[in-house]
N, C-alpha and C positions, 0 to 999 in steps of 0.2 A: 696495144700501146697506140698504135694508130690511129686508134677511134678517139682516144684523149687528146694525141695532137690536132687533132683532126676537128673535134668540138673544141679544141682552145685557138685553133684559128678563125674559127666561124666565130668565134662569140667575141676576137680582136677584130675581124673586119667589119664586123655589124655593130658597134657600138663605141668608135670614139666618139661621135655624136651626144652620146653618154656621159662620157667623163665631163664635156664641155656644160653640157644642164645638171649635169652634180657639183663642179664647179661653182658657176653659178649658184646652185642655192645655197650651195657649204657657206658660199661670201656673204649670205645675208643670215646664217644661222644665229638666234640669239641665246635661246636656252636649250639646253636636254631633250625637250620635248621636240623642239625640230629639227635634232639629231634625229631620235628616235622615228619622227615621219620622216626625214630622208630614208632613213635605213626600210622599214618598212614598204614603204611605199616604192621605194626603187626594186625590192624583192619581190613585190604583187605586180605592178608591172611586167618585169621580166619574164614571171608564172604566165602570166598574161597570155603575153607574145611565144612564150613557147606551147601552153598550151594549145594556143590557137593555133599554132604552125602545124602543131600534132596531128588535133583535129580536121584540119584542111587536108593537111597530108591522107590520112585515111580516106578523106571523101575522095579526092584523086587515086585511092587505090582501087575503087570501084570504078572511078572513069576510065583509066586508062596513063600508064606511063608517059605514053607521049604528050599530052596536056599539061604534064608538071612545066614544059618547058615555056611556057606560056605567061607560068610568073614573072619571068624576066617584065613583063610589061608592067609590074604590078607598081615598083618604084617610079619608073617614067612615069606614070599616069600622077602618082602620088606627089611626083615633084612638078609636072605642070601646070596641078592645079593648087597648087602650093605658089607658086608663079605668080599665075593667072591673080589669087587670093591677095600677092605681095603687090602686082599692080594697080588691083581694084580699092587697095587699102586706103582708110582716109589719110592724109601727109600731118601727121603734125609736127609742128617745130621745138619742141625739147628736142633733149637728146636723151639717150636710153640708160638708163645705171641700172646695172643689178638691180639695184631696189625698186626699181619701176617694173624691170619684165615681172617681179613676183608682186605684187601689191597686198598688204596686208599680213598676215600670217601666215606661213604654208601651212597645211593640208594636207592629210594622206590621198585623197583627191586629187589635189592639182601635180602632186609627185608624178601620182601612178598614172594621171592621164597624161601627162609631157612624158611621162617614160615610154606610154603604149602610144601616142599619135609619132612621135621621136621615132620609135621604134617600127613603124609600120613596114618601113623597107626591109625591115630585117626576115619578115616575113618568104620575102622572094630569095633567099638563102637558108632558111631553116628549114623550109615544106619539103624541097628538093632533098635536104640534109636526113631529115628525117624518117622519109618515105619507105628507105629498104632496111631499117632499121630495126629488128627486135627488141622484145620488151625489152631484155636484160641491156642493149645497148642503148636503148633511150634510156634507162636509170643508170649508166653511165655518165648520159650526155646531160643528165639533170644536172648530175652530182660534179661537173667542171662547170657547167652554166652558175652552180650557189657559188664555189670556189671565186669562178672568175669576177661574180657580181661582188662578193664578199673583198676582192683586189683593188675594184674599181672604187668599191666604199673607203678602203684604208686608202688609196693615193690620191684621191680626189679632194679630200680638205689638207692634206697636206701642200699639194698645188696649188691651194689656194694662199698660202701663208710664203712661197716663194717672192722674190724680188720679180722677175720672170712677171708669171700669173697673179701677185697680189696686186703690183704696180699696177698693171692695165686695167686690174678691175676697178682701182681707186679713181683713174682716171675719168 
């Protein structure tokens, strides 16, 4: 039971940013195809992050567990690179809206890539968490992540229709 709670906690601490992106995506949904695209793209993105973390973790097992601690530098590096890009970006005079964040139609590639890019920092939590796990524990963690992703996908469109979130998005 401790493994399940650990997996829930790992998901919760690494995915609040996913909730924000999902809310933005749900805010521009127009068709049933868009809904399917968000769901499939989110699962594909989370699966990519989990798979990459597991494979990198297997690689670290061959290198040695003492090097896994260096993964803490990963989110710092990602953050610094993104901060640098933000400072170097061209300035626009227009105000950003949810529709301008995602121009055109939603695509599976867009939702997947946003999930993966936004979740890159998750690797620094997932890899050390996955390294000591055996196959059955990993399958349990994956099952928990599937359920947690489903809960994110259930909750996020409902948040779009609340006064607080929906009103903020309309502005």
